[in-house]
VEXLODO-447490 format. One line per 8 residues: their letters; for each residue z, y, x of C-alpha. Coordinates in Angstrom, 3 decimals. Layout:
a = Z:Y:X ~ ... .
//
This chain:
mgncnlhs = -39.803:8.939:20.678 ~ -37.529:6.417:18.959 ~ -36.313:2.883:19.696 ~ -36.509:0.003:17.275 ~ -34.694:-3.301:17.709 ~ -36.939:-5.418:15.478 ~ -34.907:-8.631:15.637 ~ -32.503:-10.467:17.872 .
wlssegfc = -35.456:-12.735:18.787 ~ -37.260:-9.843:20.518 ~ -37.556:-10.402:24.239 ~ -34.942:-8.646:26.381 ~ -37.758:-7.052:28.411 ~ -39.229:-4.846:25.718 ~ -38.377:-2.362:23.060 ~ -40.368:-0.723:20.298 .
sfqkprqd = -41.266:2.931:20.689 ~ -42.818:5.282:18.196 ~ -44.734:8.497:18.567 ~ -43.902:11.139:15.958 ~ -46.894:12.598:14.097 ~ -48.095:16.151:14.501 ~ -50.642:17.953:12.385 ~ -53.619:19.796:13.872 .
sqrqtsma = -55.630:22.266:11.846 ~ -58.842:21.662:13.814 ~ -58.802:17.876:14.123 ~ -57.577:15.971:11.041 ~ -57.373:12.642:12.906 ~ -54.432:10.390:11.995 ~ -53.122:7.613:14.152 ~ -50.207:5.191:14.305 .
gcwcedrg = -48.414:5.656:17.592 ~ -46.279:2.545:17.792 ~ -46.476:0.420:20.885 ~ -44.320:-2.034:22.758 ~ -43.151:-1.074:26.214 ~ -41.229:-2.759:29.030 ~ -37.610:-1.647:29.503 ~ -38.428:-0.756:33.057 .
gavsrrms = -41.278:1.454:31.881 ~ -43.748:-0.168:34.295 ~ -46.550:-1.150:31.979 ~ -47.338:-1.043:28.288 ~ -48.251:-4.241:26.534 ~ -50.472:-4.859:23.615 ~ -49.758:-7.793:21.385 ~ -52.314:-9.376:19.132 .
regeaqss = -54.134:-12.615:18.662 ~ -57.100:-13.228:20.900 ~ -60.463:-13.586:19.289 ~ -59.662:-11.904:15.997 ~ -61.440:-8.884:14.703 ~ -59.693:-5.547:14.701 ~ -58.185:-4.607:11.385 ~ -56.403:-1.658:9.839 .
talcepwe = -53.422:-3.813:8.828 ~ -50.409:-2.966:11.009 ~ -46.856:-3.973:11.396 ~ -45.846:-0.368:12.067 ~ -46.574:1.853:9.109 ~ -49.319:4.479:9.820 ~ -48.647:8.197:9.521 ~ -50.734:11.362:9.570 .
grarrlee = -51.066:12.936:13.018 ~ -53.559:14.059:15.557 ~ -55.199:12.200:18.400 ~ -54.527:14.958:20.888 ~ -50.993:13.596:21.303 ~ -52.394:10.305:22.573 ~ -54.847:12.035:24.879 ~ -52.167:14.225:26.443 .
sresqdsr = -49.860:11.222:27.010 ~ -51.807:9.258:29.591 ~ -48.940:6.890:30.205 ~ -49.542:5.397:26.788 ~ -53.265:4.763:27.218 ~ -52.725:1.043:26.935 ~ -51.914:1.499:23.228 ~ -55.037:0.202:21.528 .
kmtpwkpe = -56.275:-0.646:18.103 ~ -55.250:-4.224:17.374 ~ -55.253:-6.673:14.583 ~ -52.167:-8.478:13.321 ~ -51.879:-12.100:14.127 ~ -50.359:-14.301:11.483 ~ -48.478:-17.156:13.171 ~ -49.036:-20.656:11.966 .
kasrsrtl = -46.217:-22.210:9.974 ~ -45.892:-25.159:12.327 ~ -45.136:-23.062:15.433 ~ -42.630:-20.687:13.728 ~ -43.429:-18.136:16.452 ~ -43.688:-14.417:15.918 ~ -46.155:-11.857:17.237 ~ -45.936:-8.110:16.975 .
slisvqgs = -49.263:-6.443:16.240 ~ -49.871:-2.733:16.577 ~ -52.804:-0.655:15.480 ~ -54.122:2.890:15.635 ~ -56.000:3.974:12.545 ~ -58.929:6.285:13.271 ~ -57.651:6.827:16.791 ~ -59.294:8.116:19.877 .
selqghap = -62.548:6.670:21.092 ~ -60.860:5.689:24.322 ~ -59.188:2.833:22.500 ~ -62.478:1.122:21.720 ~ -63.803:-1.734:23.767 ~ -60.524:-3.190:24.939 ~ -59.934:-6.825:24.290 ~ -56.727:-7.591:22.417 .
rpmqlppr = -54.036:-9.375:24.323 ~ -51.486:-11.513:22.501 ~ -47.826:-11.635:23.381 ~ -45.869:-14.593:22.072 ~ -42.200:-13.952:21.355 ~ -39.534:-16.655:21.312 ~ -39.102:-18.570:18.068 ~ -36.804:-16.860:15.605 .
seeaprsc = -34.494:-18.387:13.067 ~ -34.912:-17.373:9.456 ~ -31.252:-16.423:9.417 ~ -31.613:-13.635:12.005 ~ -30.407:-10.202:10.942 ~ -33.013:-7.520:10.407 ~ -32.515:-4.157:12.103 ~ -35.398:-1.720:12.532 .
apwcavqe = -36.266:1.920:12.227 ~ -37.180:3.156:8.722 ~ -40.860:3.559:9.588 ~ -41.307:0.149:11.208 ~ -42.526:-2.889:9.298 ~ -41.875:-6.498:10.334 ~ -43.878:-9.612:9.645 ~ -41.888:-12.286:7.785 .
pngdfasa = -42.226:-16.034:8.546 ~ -44.318:-16.548:5.416 ~ -46.851:-13.957:6.585 ~ -45.769:-11.067:4.349 ~ -44.894:-7.642:5.679 ~ -41.671:-5.836:4.776 ~ -40.355:-2.407:5.679 ~ -37.073:-1.838:7.469 .
kelrekpr = -35.480:-0.512:4.323 ~ -36.333:-3.696:2.420 ~ -35.005:-5.821:5.267 ~ -31.711:-3.944:5.352 ~ -31.219:-4.469:1.623 ~ -31.507:-8.242:2.013 ~ -28.307:-10.276:2.629 ~ -27.255:-10.358:6.278 .
rpspsrae = -26.665:-13.727:7.914 ~ -25.300:-14.808:11.267 ~ -27.878:-14.250:13.974 ~ -28.699:-16.590:16.879 ~ -28.847:-15.043:20.345 ~ -30.423:-16.183:23.573 ~ -28.333:-16.199:26.731 ~ -29.691:-16.965:30.244 .
gqgvteve = -32.832:-18.597:28.898 ~ -31.018:-21.137:26.760 ~ -30.538:-20.999:23.001 ~ -26.880:-20.284:22.251 ~ -26.078:-19.786:18.588 ~ -23.345:-17.210:17.919 ~ -22.269:-17.634:14.333 ~ -19.826:-15.291:12.640 .
pqrgclmr = -16.588:-17.204:11.933 ~ -16.164:-18.237:8.342 ~ -13.100:-16.821:6.610 ~ -10.904:-18.959:4.414 ~ -9.963:-18.213:0.842 ~ -6.780:-16.347:1.793 ~ -8.469:-14.284:4.503 ~ -11.307:-13.377:2.151 .
cvwaiaqq = -8.771:-12.070:-0.361 ~ -6.942:-10.110:2.347 ~ -10.251:-8.742:3.656 ~ -11.309:-7.660:0.169 ~ -8.002:-5.881:-0.415 ~ -8.011:-4.224:3.015 ~ -11.414:-2.594:2.476 ~ -11.239:0.993:1.372 .
petkvllp = -12.878:1.098:-2.056 ~ -15.453:3.682:-2.885 ~ -13.855:6.557:-4.709 ~ -14.397:6.773:-8.443 ~ -13.462:10.458:-8.598 ~ -16.687:12.432:-8.744 ~ -15.150:15.903:-8.960 ~ -16.761:18.533:-6.726 .
lywyrrrc = -14.800:19.894:-3.798 ~ -14.404:23.183:-5.648 ~ -11.700:21.568:-7.790 ~ -9.559:21.079:-4.689 ~ -9.585:24.715:-3.642 ~ -6.466:26.819:-3.883 ~ -7.564:29.014:-6.773 ~ -8.697:26.060:-8.863 .
qmacalfv = -5.414:24.254:-8.231 ~ -3.533:27.376:-9.288 ~ -5.499:27.507:-12.528 ~ -4.851:23.806:-13.224 ~ -1.110:24.171:-12.520 ~ -0.922:27.218:-14.773 ~ -2.697:25.373:-17.574 ~ -0.327:22.397:-17.281 .
avffaavg = 2.681:24.746:-17.260 ~ 1.507:26.457:-20.450 ~ 0.856:23.065:-22.081 ~ 4.316:21.660:-21.292 ~ 5.994:24.922:-22.284 ~ 4.220:24.801:-25.643 ~ 5.187:21.155:-26.204 ~ 8.804:21.890:-25.275 .
gvlffasr = 8.916:24.841:-27.662 ~ 7.520:22.707:-30.481 ~ 10.142:20.001:-29.846 ~ 12.999:22.501:-29.804 ~ 11.717:24.065:-33.016 ~ 11.516:20.616:-34.615 ~ 15.102:19.861:-33.563 ~ 16.280:22.970:-35.409 .
tvhevivp = 14.772:21.647:-38.642 ~ 16.830:18.441:-38.435 ~ 20.206:19.040:-40.118 ~ 23.064:17.061:-38.656 ~ 26.757:16.805:-39.626 ~ 29.399:15.239:-37.357 ~ 32.629:13.888:-38.866 ~ 35.344:12.928:-36.312 .
ytkndaek = 38.174:10.542:-37.231 ~ 40.977:8.564:-35.649 ~ 42.805:5.319:-36.394 ~ 45.332:7.086:-38.619 ~ 42.729:8.531:-41.019 ~ 42.133:6.867:-44.379 ~ 39.457:9.334:-45.543 ~ 37.691:12.490:-44.410 .
vfsleqdi = 36.204:15.345:-46.424 ~ 33.148:17.220:-45.142 ~ 30.516:19.537:-46.597 ~ 26.751:19.998:-46.258 ~ 25.526:23.577:-45.802 ~ 21.962:22.708:-46.812 ~ 20.021:19.977:-48.543 ~ 18.749:16.974:-46.579 .
dgdvlvyy = 15.458:15.690:-47.962 ~ 14.281:12.113:-47.631 ~ 16.375:9.286:-46.289 ~ 19.680:10.168:-44.624 ~ 20.689:8.231:-41.504 ~ 24.344:7.387:-40.904 ~ 25.336:6.676:-37.273 ~ 28.621:5.820:-35.611 .
dlpqvnmn = 29.174:7.527:-32.248 ~ 31.495:6.296:-29.451 ~ 31.716:8.561:-26.395 ~ 32.893:7.418:-22.957 ~ 32.840:3.650:-23.513 ~ 30.953:2.692:-20.318 ~ 29.149:-0.267:-21.861 ~ 26.260:-0.022:-19.393 .
qrgfiesk = 28.065:-1.776:-16.535 ~ 26.538:-4.985:-15.230 ~ 29.625:-7.137:-15.685 ~ 29.836:-6.143:-19.342 ~ 26.112:-6.583:-20.045 ~ 26.050:-10.107:-18.534 ~ 29.063:-11.229:-20.593 ~ 27.057:-12.680:-23.479 .
dsrvvttf = 26.700:-16.077:-25.118 ~ 23.991:-18.149:-23.423 ~ 23.421:-19.989:-26.712 ~ 22.255:-16.724:-28.274 ~ 20.358:-14.813:-25.565 ~ 18.546:-15.667:-22.360 ~ 17.549:-13.077:-19.781 ~ 14.916:-13.033:-17.047 .
gsrvvcea = 16.211:-12.368:-13.543 ~ 19.922:-12.248:-14.435 ~ 22.582:-14.547:-15.832 ~ 24.671:-14.515:-19.020 ~ 28.092:-16.125:-18.893 ~ 31.287:-15.906:-20.967 ~ 33.918:-15.600:-18.259 ~ 37.444:-14.844:-19.520 .
sdtkdwar = 36.109:-14.396:-23.063 ~ 35.077:-17.862:-24.254 ~ 38.111:-19.014:-26.250 ~ 40.210:-17.777:-29.139 ~ 43.123:-17.171:-26.789 ~ 41.033:-14.649:-24.869 ~ 40.020:-13.042:-28.157 ~ 43.668:-12.720:-29.234 .
lrragdps = 44.518:-11.178:-25.876 ~ 41.657:-8.663:-25.770 ~ 41.885:-7.501:-29.413 ~ 45.583:-7.921:-29.957 ~ 45.898:-4.690:-31.905 ~ 43.051:-5.399:-34.352 ~ 44.290:-7.745:-37.134 ~ 41.078:-7.539:-39.214 .
flarieav = 38.955:-8.800:-36.295 ~ 41.454:-11.535:-35.420 ~ 41.398:-12.667:-39.053 ~ 37.670:-13.340:-38.722 ~ 38.291:-15.357:-35.553 ~ 41.121:-17.391:-37.045 ~ 39.081:-18.193:-40.167 ~ 36.848:-20.492:-38.101 .
ptadlapc = 38.221:-24.034:-38.423 ~ 37.071:-25.148:-34.976 ~ 38.472:-24.080:-31.614 ~ 35.062:-22.988:-30.298 ~ 34.365:-19.238:-30.101 ~ 30.797:-18.476:-31.099 ~ 29.458:-16.061:-30.111 ~ 31.563:-15.530:-26.998 .
glvalsmf = 31.505:-12.844:-24.317 ~ 32.832:-9.325:-23.933 ~ 29.907:-7.803:-25.851 ~ 30.695:-9.874:-28.945 ~ 34.466:-9.392:-28.701 ~ 34.079:-5.597:-28.494 ~ 31.973:-5.335:-31.659 ~ 32.418:-2.189:-33.764 .
tdsfvfyk = 33.718:-3.357:-37.170 ~ 34.609:-0.106:-38.952 ~ 33.132:0.269:-42.439 ~ 32.699:3.399:-44.560 ~ 32.288:4.347:-48.230 ~ 30.728:7.711:-49.084 ~ 31.508:9.814:-52.146 ~ 30.076:13.047:-53.549 .
slsdssds = 32.207:15.650:-55.315 ~ 31.166:16.315:-58.921 ~ 33.216:19.536:-59.269 ~ 34.558:22.318:-57.115 ~ 38.122:21.110:-57.497 ~ 37.201:17.794:-55.802 ~ 39.092:15.761:-58.412 ~ 36.158:13.570:-59.441 .
wekleade = 33.962:11.726:-56.988 ~ 30.739:9.800:-57.297 ~ 30.187:6.831:-55.004 ~ 26.996:6.898:-52.926 ~ 25.049:3.758:-52.127 ~ 24.602:3.190:-48.374 ~ 22.023:0.549:-47.453 ~ 23.280:-1.582:-44.521 .
sdvalpad = 20.740:-4.377:-44.902 ~ 17.955:-3.057:-42.684 ~ 19.605:-1.359:-39.697 ~ 18.547:-3.792:-36.946 ~ 15.171:-3.776:-35.237 ~ 12.495:-6.068:-36.717 ~ 12.252:-7.924:-33.398 ~ 15.892:-9.014:-33.646 .
atayqkki = 15.160:-11.230:-36.642 ~ 12.558:-13.107:-34.585 ~ 14.781:-13.274:-31.472 ~ 17.725:-14.910:-33.289 ~ 15.737:-16.915:-35.829 ~ 15.849:-20.231:-33.950 ~ 19.307:-19.753:-32.398 ~ 21.484:-18.562:-35.275 .
hgpssgws = 21.235:-20.534:-38.501 ~ 22.502:-19.897:-42.017 ~ 25.631:-21.339:-43.656 ~ 25.922:-25.108:-43.967 ~ 27.972:-27.305:-46.241 ~ 31.707:-26.826:-45.715 ~ 31.422:-23.458:-43.927 ~ 30.417:-20.059:-45.309 .
gleiggan = 29.674:-18.455:-41.943 ~ 26.725:-18.782:-39.598 ~ 26.166:-21.506:-36.991 ~ 25.286:-21.020:-33.324 ~ 24.186:-24.060:-31.346 ~ 25.746:-26.435:-33.863 ~ 29.138:-24.664:-33.727 ~ 30.718:-22.645:-36.521 .
swltpgsf = 30.569:-18.906:-35.896 ~ 32.849:-16.070:-36.969 ~ 29.716:-14.129:-37.958 ~ 29.070:-13.923:-41.698 ~ 25.663:-13.415:-43.284 ~ 24.788:-10.053:-44.773 ~ 25.539:-6.555:-43.494 ~ 28.092:-7.773:-40.909 .
yehwkvwy = 25.399:-9.888:-39.230 ~ 23.055:-6.859:-39.219 ~ 25.714:-4.716:-37.526 ~ 26.282:-7.448:-34.934 ~ 22.570:-7.509:-34.044 ~ 22.604:-3.736:-33.565 ~ 25.734:-3.936:-31.404 ~ 24.379:-6.777:-29.255 .
rtpasphv = 21.707:-4.427:-27.870 ~ 23.798:-2.727:-25.195 ~ 22.915:0.924:-24.470 ~ 21.623:2.248:-21.151 ~ 24.151:5.124:-21.089 ~ 27.948:5.246:-21.385 ~ 27.528:6.999:-24.761 ~ 26.951:4.707:-27.766 .
rnlwavir = 25.229:5.854:-30.964 ~ 24.085:3.089:-33.312 ~ 22.636:3.177:-36.806 ~ 25.160:2.041:-39.429 ~ 23.457:2.637:-42.801 ~ 20.726:4.563:-44.629 ~ 21.372:6.654:-47.763 ~ 18.167:6.668:-49.806 .
gglskgvy = 16.950:9.742:-51.700 ~ 18.576:12.407:-49.567 ~ 21.727:14.514:-50.022 ~ 22.120:17.866:-51.696 ~ 24.286:20.743:-50.621 ~ 27.954:20.249:-51.499 ~ 31.255:18.539:-50.680 ~ 31.439:14.885:-49.646 .
kvsfsens = 34.098:12.397:-48.709 ~ 34.056:9.294:-46.515 ~ 36.651:6.574:-47.030 ~ 37.444:4.042:-44.285 ~ 37.648:0.570:-45.744 ~ 38.205:-0.781:-42.215 ~ 39.392:1.381:-39.334 ~ 40.029:-0.567:-36.128 .
piwedwgv = 42.782:0.943:-33.922 ~ 41.640:-0.895:-30.795 ~ 39.246:1.845:-29.639 ~ 41.955:4.363:-28.931 ~ 43.783:1.676:-26.962 ~ 40.589:1.212:-24.918 ~ 40.493:4.913:-24.035 ~ 38.038:6.289:-26.613 .
peklivis = 39.416:9.752:-27.571 ~ 37.864:9.829:-31.048 ~ 35.206:8.118:-33.124 ~ 32.416:10.051:-34.789 ~ 30.277:9.622:-37.879 ~ 26.915:11.389:-37.605 ~ 24.990:12.151:-40.797 ~ 21.468:13.283:-39.936 .
gkhslgnk = 18.143:13.866:-41.580 ~ 15.036:11.875:-40.706 ~ 12.144:13.317:-38.671 ~ 8.852:11.740:-37.617 ~ 9.430:12.681:-33.952 ~ 12.966:11.296:-33.778 ~ 16.518:12.502:-34.218 ~ 17.897:15.829:-33.138 .
galrclgt = 19.236:14.661:-29.772 ~ 15.967:12.960:-28.807 ~ 13.960:16.077:-29.682 ~ 16.224:18.269:-27.582 ~ 16.058:15.833:-24.636 ~ 12.249:15.651:-24.685 ~ 12.017:19.412:-25.095 ~ 14.247:19.929:-22.062 .
vclclaga = 12.102:17.539:-19.972 ~ 8.916:19.384:-20.979 ~ 10.408:22.770:-20.107 ~ 11.535:21.430:-16.703 ~ 8.005:20.187:-15.990 ~ 6.617:23.552:-17.040 ~ 9.018:25.259:-14.634 ~ 7.919:22.956:-11.803 .
evlcvllf = 4.261:23.803:-12.448 ~ 5.069:27.526:-12.485 ~ 6.799:27.063:-9.120 ~ 3.637:25.417:-7.774 ~ 1.579:28.385:-8.983 ~ 3.939:30.780:-7.201 ~ 3.778:28.752:-3.979 ~ -0.029:28.684:-4.102 .
aafmpvrs = -0.060:32.437:-4.678 ~ 2.464:33.115:-1.891 ~ 0.469:31.197:0.703 ~ -2.929:32.443:-0.448 ~ -4.875:33.563:2.638 ~ -5.961:37.194:2.597 ~ -9.593:37.678:3.460 ~ -10.210:40.330:6.073 .
tssagsyk = -13.005:42.729:5.226 ~ -13.125:44.347:8.666 ~ -15.189:43.048:11.550 ~ -12.082:42.887:13.744 ~ -10.442:40.490:11.292 ~ -13.551:38.317:11.205 ~ -13.746:38.251:14.998 ~ -10.084:37.292:15.182 .
llhsifli = -10.606:34.453:12.728 ~ -13.664:33.183:14.615 ~ -11.767:33.411:17.885 ~ -8.959:31.271:16.443 ~ -11.477:28.693:15.246 ~ -13.084:28.632:18.685 ~ -9.729:28.061:20.375 ~ -8.997:25.141:18.056 .
qrssieqg = -12.412:23.604:18.763 ~ -11.969:24.180:22.501 ~ -8.586:22.484:22.394 ~ -10.122:19.485:20.607 ~ -12.844:19.238:23.267 ~ -10.245:19.447:26.023 ~ -8.137:16.720:24.438 ~ -11.151:14.449:24.011 .
lyqrlkkd = -12.213:14.920:27.635 ~ -8.623:14.332:28.737 ~ -8.524:10.964:27.005 ~ -11.980:10.004:28.262 ~ -11.168:10.975:31.861 ~ -7.994:8.932:31.679 ~ -9.896:5.902:30.411 ~ -12.562:6.332:33.125 .
llrrmrrk = -9.962:6.549:35.904 ~ -8.079:3.500:34.656 ~ -11.297:1.543:34.149 ~ -12.460:2.380:37.681 ~ -9.072:1.333:39.082 ~ -9.143:-1.881:37.086 ~ -12.615:-2.726:38.352 ~ -11.914:-1.926:42.021 .
kreldvke = -8.360:-3.353:41.883 ~ -7.003:-0.516:43.995 ~ -6.073:3.103:43.793 ~ -9.006:5.506:43.805 ~ -9.589:7.759:46.770 ~ -9.873:11.523:46.540 ~ -13.647:11.561:46.539 ~ -13.904:9.197:43.576 .
klrllqga = -11.354:11.184:41.577 ~ -13.085:14.489:42.282 ~ -16.411:13.029:41.205 ~ -15.000:12.004:37.831 ~ -13.242:15.374:37.459 ~ -16.472:17.229:38.158 ~ -18.294:15.188:35.542 ~ -15.617:15.959:32.965 .
mdeydsqv = -15.749:19.688:33.720 ~ -19.543:19.730:33.443 ~ -19.232:18.099:30.021 ~ -16.604:20.683:29.065 ~ -18.873:23.550:30.089 ~ -21.840:22.199:28.130 ~ -19.849:21.653:24.940 ~ -17.914:24.922:25.066 .
rdlqpffv = -21.084:26.893:25.811 ~ -22.564:25.794:22.488 ~ -19.444:26.805:20.552 ~ -18.427:30.006:22.358 ~ -19.072:33.172:20.247 ~ -20.779:36.092:21.899 ~ -17.678:38.297:21.752 ~ -15.387:35.746:23.473 .
snperdra = -15.417:36.279:27.223 ~ -12.804:33.737:28.316 ~ -13.542:30.096:27.413 ~ -10.236:29.079:29.092 ~ -11.973:26.932:31.649 ~ -9.146:27.380:34.150 ~ -6.646:25.909:31.727 ~ -8.793:22.849:31.039 .
errlselq = -9.531:22.372:34.751 ~ -5.840:22.612:35.616 ~ -4.885:20.040:32.996 ~ -7.637:17.597:33.948 ~ -6.834:18.077:37.643 ~ -3.177:17.236:37.014 ~ -4.345:14.097:35.233 ~ -6.586:12.856:38.036 .
wgigdtpe = -3.968:13.558:40.719 ~ -1.161:11.966:38.718 ~ -3.072:9.008:37.292 ~ -1.064:6.694:39.550 ~ 2.175:7.682:37.807 ~ 1.035:6.669:34.338 ~ 2.506:3.463:32.830 ~ -0.916:1.812:32.739 .
akemqsrw = -1.524:2.460:36.438 ~ 1.963:1.287:37.397 ~ 1.448:-1.916:35.439 ~ -1.845:-2.552:37.251 ~ -0.230:-1.845:40.651 ~ 2.581:-4.285:39.978 ~ 0.056:-6.910:38.892 ~ -2.017:-6.366:42.050 .
kmekmrra = 1.117:-6.698:44.148 ~ 2.060:-9.988:42.522 ~ -1.447:-11.347:42.969 ~ -1.400:-10.321:46.633 ~ 1.907:-12.061:47.139 ~ 0.619:-15.234:45.519 ~ -2.524:-15.261:47.644 ~ -0.716:-14.463:50.872 .
pqrqskgi = 0.061:-17.650:52.887 ~ 3.702:-18.311:53.560 ~ 4.612:-17.987:57.200 ~ 6.062:-21.072:58.803 ~ 9.015:-20.287:61.019 ~ 9.521:-22.236:64.223 ~ 12.671:-24.217:64.686 ~ 15.242:-24.916:62.036 .
svslspgl = 15.427:-22.681:58.939 ~ 18.152:-22.762:56.326 ~ 17.657:-21.382:52.828 ~ 20.504:-20.906:50.343 ~ 19.790:-20.906:46.598 ~ 22.836:-19.896:44.541 ~ 22.974:-21.170:40.972 ~ 25.121:-21.191:37.863 .
rlmfrppg = 26.165:-23.926:35.414 ~ 27.802:-23.140:32.090 ~ 28.884:-25.841:29.643 ~ 30.406:-25.578:26.156 ~ 32.450:-28.584:24.956 ~ 33.354:-28.076:21.276 ~ 35.383:-30.655:19.318 ~ 33.571:-33.916:18.675 .
fgnfqvys = 33.018:-37.428:19.850 ~ 29.985:-36.926:22.075 ~ 27.198:-37.535:19.561 ~ 25.398:-34.185:20.078 ~ 24.149:-32.768:23.362 ~ 21.915:-29.765:24.184 ~ 20.829:-28.972:27.733 ~ 18.670:-26.124:29.104 .
rrqvgpmh = 17.720:-25.388:32.705 ~ 15.652:-22.514:34.050 ~ 14.648:-21.300:37.508 ~ 14.883:-17.598:38.231 ~ 14.191:-15.462:41.266 ~ 11.278:-15.591:43.755 ~ 8.985:-18.575:43.782 ~ 9.690:-19.500:47.420 .
npnevsva = 13.475:-19.524:46.892 ~ 14.251:-20.027:43.181 ~ 17.754:-20.049:41.703 ~ 18.738:-22.482:38.983 ~ 20.677:-21.519:35.837 ~ 21.835:-24.320:33.520 ~ 23.412:-23.972:30.067 ~ 24.583:-27.061:28.123 .
mfndgkvm = 26.628:-27.974:25.072 ~ 28.292:-31.390:24.582 ~ 30.613:-32.037:21.621 ~ 33.173:-34.270:23.371 ~ 36.204:-32.032:22.804 ~ 38.150:-34.822:21.120 ~ 37.550:-37.326:23.949 ~ 40.196:-37.604:26.649 .
dvynkkps = 39.326:-36.026:30.015 ~ 39.973:-38.934:32.437 ~ 38.956:-36.952:35.517 ~ 41.467:-34.149:35.002 ~ 43.976:-36.447:33.269 ~ 44.218:-34.260:30.185 ~ 44.091:-35.218:26.491 ~ 41.018:-33.025:25.908 .
pplikfqp = 38.498:-31.269:28.164 ~ 38.323:-27.445:28.354 ~ 36.146:-25.650:25.760 ~ 34.114:-23.719:28.346 ~ 33.441:-24.954:31.840 ~ 31.933:-22.565:34.413 ~ 30.664:-23.941:37.742 ~ 28.769:-21.956:40.431 .
tvgidist = 26.413:-23.945:42.641 ~ 24.678:-23.437:45.984 ~ 21.493:-25.220:46.978 ~ 20.883:-25.636:50.731 ~ 17.302:-26.130:51.945 ~ 16.987:-27.089:55.634 ~ 13.508:-27.280:57.167 ~ 12.258:-27.737:60.717 .
g = 9.126:-26.111:62.053 .
//
């Protein structure tokens, strides 16, 4: 037997019941056992239109069954074969029609009886059992599944015989967005649960570990193929001789390397010329580095750099900032030895024209302009700059990109065609001594081959990261293997595991009944507005224990003899005896006490009664001329004898206090008060 709430317009006296079909081998009679019954179960009603012929069309879908079910259930004899009644469009009323197809002969000869239901709005929601069909306002029939798939709309309800429309509140644009974000989306991962098991996770972690280990090995092997030569020098060196142990094919990259310069600090990075760069979320300002005087002070020991600054005819320093003033200006010339005696050298061509990133040309295109008439240098924002076009400008663009680490390595030039094995020499056409004054121990020249994956340091760094990830995955595999549960093959191990599962389930049942009993006790106290007596508490406790017994009985294995009923009964008993000590019960008791005090009439004493109400007044009088005043007063204490507390502020501190004969009133004035209430009975 099932219930079916056809629509909110269905009368509150009835509900739709259905009789499940059963097959009989002897009698192959099918019937539709759907009828409408009163909620009280007194009588069964048939609904159809009077005067119409019986038809096989039904609102409830027919199923195969036997008629013996109807014959055995005599309480449903009023279910008869009926014809559907199609309401007229003008009345907008609805009628539920039920029918039995090839039913028992007892159903014949009964006159159909219509039952008119209240008018229903077209916007009512549709809710029905899957096997029930409902007649639409246009006369068509639709199944419950089709009705559920249609858009749901706010439904009108009927309260106390009058039509009261309860419409779902409309959400605004912002609330609709919040509601859409708050909904848990349907998962897009369609992997089976097997992939989340321990063994599968171990296999995945092992595969990832092998993959990262292989990638790290490849990167380390690639770094070994990149030949790199480091040439250190100081401010006192005019040239340096070095040798290559093997040939370097392809283009050769020449870097300058400055260790321990700490150029990644925020104060240094923000010290740039705002006419050249603009940043998002931070500022650029030339503080203490915007004039030639600051340049002479900061690079006092570098005459070649100061000569570039002094060559500018104007007093403006462009570009300004610490980044520009600390530019690396050393230049190198490379030579190759033509003989073993190193007496003859051949000059090598180093290309310095294409060392900056391609994006730098676009970034400075509209801010830094070429030479104009009367000045051979560049112009920044209409001012003459100490930057000169050519390789020096390219080196400045490379330097203006500050590194993220305290170690600086920038590209200086590219030697095309590669270098062969032999002896080489580098001559310093400009060697700035300022770096040793700034704490740099030595400057380095790095000559390295070119690789498609990057330079030697980058390959080693990425290889180290990959090997660390591989080690982390191997650690995960070991942890999965260490905590792998061991399956017990013996019956004792299986019984122990089942017993543990039963105890966990029993504990969950006990906790659920504990919470439900607590809610029932508090709800009963809230409804009765008093503490429950012993009989009421014991009745609720007995109901909870009966529910515990029924649920545990279904879960208890045959080999478990103790369902721990005593423990659950002791815990629930402690709850029902101590329910008055819970915070919720204490809050209700205090509220009942206050309500009782408010409802209780105040006793009138005979004769004369005197009531004292102490109070407090606090006033702040800051300096001023009395043009601002704030005053607050509040009554505290019992309602029949309240006390008054007043706090005020009045800015008349500069006005003479004529009452106390002082040039200014006190800053804080504290005054206790007493109110006297005298009444006669």
